[in-house]
N, C-alpha and C positions, 0 to 999 in steps of 0.2 A: 504337326509342331512342325514350326518355320525352318527350314535348312536352305533359305536362302547364301547367299555369299555374303552378306551383310551382316546377317546374323551371326555366321563362322566363325568372321574376322571378330565380331564384339564380344562372344564367349572364348575365343584361344585367346585375345589380349588380356580377359580377365582371370584365367587359370595363368597363363603365362609370369603374369604380374608376381602372381601368388606364389609361383614355383621358384622366380630368380630371388624376392626379397625374403621365401624360406629358407634359401641357401648363405645368406647373408648371416651368419654367425662365428667370426673370428676368432670366438676362443678354440674351437678345433684344432686348425693350425698348430696349437699349440695348449694342447687340452691335457697334455701326458708331462708337459713344466709345469703347468698347474698346478697339478696334481701334487706330485713332487713341492711344490712352494708351499702344499698343505701338510708334509710333511709326511707323506705317504710314499713308499719306498716302489721300485720299480718291480720287486717280486710281486708287491702287495697289486699293483698296477695291472700289471699281465696274469696274474692268477685268482686274482679275490676279485674287479672290479670289471675289467672288461669281457670277462668270461661270464659275469652277469647278465651284461647286457648283448655275451652273444645268445646265450640262453632264452633270455627274454624275446628276443630278436624273433624266434622260434617256435616258441609260443604265443605270441601274439599276432604273427602272418597267419598263424593257423584260425584265428578267432576274426580277422580283419576280411582271410578271406569268405568267412561264411558267413559275415555280418555287411561287407561292403556294399555288395549287391539289396540287401532286401534294404538297406536304410536309404537305396537311394545315394549314397556318394555325398551328400553335402553334405548330412552330418558328420559323417568320418574325418570330411574336411576342417569342418570346424574343432574337430577331437583333435584331429592332428597338431594344431594349431595351441590348441590348450596346452596339449601334453607337452609341445615344446618348451611355452609360458613355463613349466614345472622342471621340465629337465636343467631349466639354464637357472630355476629360482632357488633350487637346490643346494647348487653350491656356491651360493652366495653365506654370509660369514666363516665360521671353522665347524663345516661338516666331518660329521664322523663317517668313518668305513659303512656303517649301516648307512646312513644318509644318502651315502654317493652308489651306495649297491641299487638303494630305491630308483636315487635318478636314472640310471642305468637302466632302471624297468622302461620308466619315461622316455625313455629314448629311446627302448627296442618298439615301441609303440610309435614314436614320431616315426623312426626309420621304414617299420611294417607299411604303415599307412601312405606309402609315399605313392604304390600303385592307385590309390583311391582317386586321385586328380588328373591322373590321363585317364581313365575307364570312366570317369562322370564327364569330358571332353567327347569320349566315342557315342555314350548316351545319348549327352546334350544334342551332339550336331547332328544324327543319327543319319547319317549318311557318308558311306562308306568309302567314298569319294576321295574325303580330307580326311582318311585316318593317317597317310602316309605325311601329310605335312604338320598334324597333329601332333604325330609322335615325333618328327622333329625338332618343331617347333619348342615343345613342354624339355624337351633335350637341351635343345642350343639356350633355353633359360633358365635351365637349371646350372649347366657347365658355365655360362656369363655370371649367374650368384656368388659361384662357385670362386669364381677367377676374383668376382670383387673383394669375397671375403674375406679371401689371401693377400691383397692387395691393402685391406684396410689393417687388417693385423701386423703386417710385415711393417708398416709404414708405423704403425703406432708402437710395436716392439724398437726396430732399429732407432728411432730417435726419441726412444725414454719421454715420450709427449705423454703419454699414460700409464698405468700400469696392468697386471694381465687383467682382475678384479675389474675394469671398465671395457676389456670384454666381454665379459659377462653379459655386463651390462647395457650392452651394443648385441647381445644375441638375446637380452630378455626385449630389449626394442623390437627386434623384427621379427621374434615369432607372437611379436603380441600385436604388429599392424595387421602379421597374413590370418592372425584369428580372428579381428575385424573385418578384413577384407573378405572373408571368406561368407560374412555373414551376408554379404551385400550378392552371392553369384545368387545367380537363378536356379530357383528347383528344378528339381526332375521329373517329369512327370512319368517315364518308363525308365527302365534299366533293361540289361542282358540278358536276365534269365524270370529273378519274381515279378516282373511286372512288365513285362515284354511289348512292346508294340505291336500286333498280331495284325499284320497283311494279308490280304489273300491271295491267296493262291491261283491259277489257272482253272484247277477244277472247285475252285469259286471257295474252298475249306480257307483255313488258317495256316500258313507254312508251319504253326508250331503245335497245332491238335498233334497230341500224346496217344496213342490207342485212342482216336473219338473221344479223347475228355476233351472238351471245351471250355474254359477257360475264363468268364470274361474278365479283365483288368480294372474295371469300375465297381465291383464288386464289392459292399460296404462292408468294413470289418466286424461287422456279425454275421458273415458266413457261416454256412452249417460245417461240419467238424469233418463229413466228408468232402466236401467242397479245398477243404484247405489240406487235407489227406492228395485228395487227387492233385491239387497243384504242388505241393512238395512230388510227387511222381510224377510232373511232367517238367519239375526243374532238373531231377535226378536223370530223367531220360536225355534232355536236350546236354546237361552236362557231359553225362556219359559219351552221347552222340558227338559232341564235339571233342573231347580225349581220345577217342576212336576215329576220328576224323585227321587229327592230327600226328597220333604217332602210331597210327601204319602205315605213314607214309616215313620209308628208307631214313632218304635224303630230309626230313625234318627231324626226325628223330636222333640220324646222325648229328646234326647241327645242333639240338636241341641237349644230346650230350656233353660237346663241345662247349657249350653257354655257361652249364652246370658246373661244368668240372674249373673252367677260367676263370668262374663269376666267386666260385668257391675259392679259388689261388686267391685272387687279387684280394678281396675281403681281410683273407687271413695276413696278407702281405699289408692293407690299408690300415687294418688294426692297430698292427705291430710295429711297425715301423718308427714311430716316433717313438717308441722305449730302443728302440735301437739306436739314435739319432742322440739321441737322452744317453745312449752308453758310451759310446765311440768319444762323447765332446768330452772328451778328460779334462781339457784345458778350459771348458766355463764359459766359451766364445759365445757370444751372441747368435742364436739359433737362427737362422731364415728358413725357418718350415713353412712362415706367411707364404713367400716370394717363391720358393717351392711348390707347392699347393698348387700358385697361380698359374706359374708356367706348366707344369702336369697338370693343368685344365685344358687353359689357353691351346696349347699342341695336341689335345688331345681333341679337345675339339675340331679344330682345324685339320684335322688329320682324318677325321673322321667326316667335317662338309666334303673332303674332300674327294674322297674314296665314293661319297654318293653321287658324285660326277664321273667317275671311273665306269664307259662302258666295257663291262664283262662277263664273261660266261661265266660265273663260278663256280654254277651246278658243274658244268663241263671240267674244268679246270682249277678249283677254288680250293680239290685236298692238297696241292701241290704250296698254293700259296701259305694254307693250313698248318702243312709241313715244315716247311720252314720259319712261318711266322711264331710256330710252336715252340720251336729247336732255339730262337733267339731270345724271344722269352726266357727260358730255361741257360742260356747262359746270359743273361744280364741279372738276373738273380745268385746265380752260380760268384759272379763277381763280386754283386750285394753281398755275399756272404761270405768271402776272404778278405774283401775290403774293410780297412779300419781308419779311413780317410773320408772326415764328414763331407767338404767339395765334393769328392768325386762320388761320394753316395748320392748325394745331392743328383749330381746330374747323369748316375744310373736311375734312379727312381724316374724324374723325367721320361727318359727315354724308355724306358718299361712301360709306366703309365700310357705314353702316347701310342707306339705298336698296341696295348691292349685294348684301348678305344677301338684304333682302328679293326682290328679281328673281331672285335664285338662290335661294332655298327655293322659290318658286313655280317656275321652271325644272325643280328637280331632285323637287317633287313631281306636277309632268305629266309628263315622260318614266314614271316609275316607275309610271303611272298605264295605260300603253301598251306596256309591254314586260315578259314574262316574268317572274314574280316571282324564278326563280333564274339570271337575268341582267343584277341589280343590279351586278352589281360588274365582271364582265364590259364592262358597255356605258359605265358611268362611269370604270372604268380604263383602257379606251381613250381615251374623250375627254380625263381627263387625260394619257394623253401624248402624242394632239395637241397641246395646249396646251401641252404641255414641249419639246415639237418644232418649234412655233410661238418659243417664247422665247426655243429655242436658236440659233435662225435671226436674231431678233432679235439677240440678242447678237452674233454673231458679228460681224453684218454693221457693226450700229451702236455697238455700247457698246466692243468689241475694235475697231471700226477699218477691219474688214475692205473695207471703202466708206468709211466715214466715222464718226466718234467724234461722237455729237451732245449730248453731256452730257446728266446727271442731269434739266435742265429742257425741255431737249428731247424724251427720253424720257417724261415725261407726257404733254407736248403730242401726243405720236405717240398713245399711248392715248385721248386728246381725243379726236382727229380720227378714228382708229377707233371708239368711241362715237359721231359723229356718223354715219358713215358707217352705222352698223348703228338708227341711227333714221331714217335716209332708209327704210334696203332695207326697214322695218318701215314706212313709212307708205305707201311703193309696193303693199306688200302689204296695207295698210289699203282704201287706195283700190280697188284691184282688186275688194276683197273688198263693199265697197260697189257699187261697177259689177255686180257678178254681180246 
């Protein structure tokens, strides 16, 4: 496979354009407002619509996790675009609650398949020297796309140039564009697990021969049943080895734990913050959700970029930073819980999002340093699955009210208490390290 600099730039450009345009969905910052305009109540949005999206993300994350590598990524990338089209087409007209819930299922697929185009690049470039650059470029492209999306949405809403329905049309156009764009992505001949590009090691055997089983990736589709069983055993063993290599490292395990809990809390806040904004907007002033999402994204991207250029021994001193950072996140959410002023809520959310993106960038880069390069997609995909599982449990118990329905503000308070607990936990680790 061609892994030259020119090839790396070309493939990365194609995927970065896909990632950027995919995020230009200006209806998203005003999605709750749009649903209210369709005569859905905030309780319905909170308990019957967003909850379905949460469950579908969890279920589809498992399916996508299992088939993405087998289908060699491109098929899933095209399907991602198609799911995006259906997501927003179902919003047109006067949709019923059932149709909106189906829309959330398509959005679950659209959200869960996000990992496919990053791992596509890993497999296509096939050179670990570029993995860090690939990750940062794709992330930057996505954040820039979200920034443009929020800017477009706020400009249209503030100037009253178009209606909310036109934001849906723009979202359909952007997802249609990326679907067509994905068709022109080059195919991947090898993948990380099922279709590995086997390289000879020093002893002359393949690096990926498991239990002396040698399976040729170019074997035709009509291979014997025994060969397919051997292939599944090989893939299973490689995945187990990657999991063991990553999670047996105490430092990686600690950082993955913070990543999972922080992403869980952030997804809860990000999903239901619009409901809170609508709830406190008693005067029905023009919402600035688009501008806030733009600033949130821009500040987060700037902070994440700046952290990437700081020369700091995160492994030695990072626990102190995460103790303080988790506590500040908890304080910001605690103030959001008590605040009833829309503009103050906007400022607090921007500050919270910026700090979250900075800490998440540090965590992601630190985990990436200490795991096998080929296992990036596996480890972070599994971490995301655990986060979605925790969110689903939280949704079932406390949002849909299987135990008790706690309401939007108490959801924010719960996440604040979670970050407080994380801060205390990291403080204990700092004290123990100092004693040693």
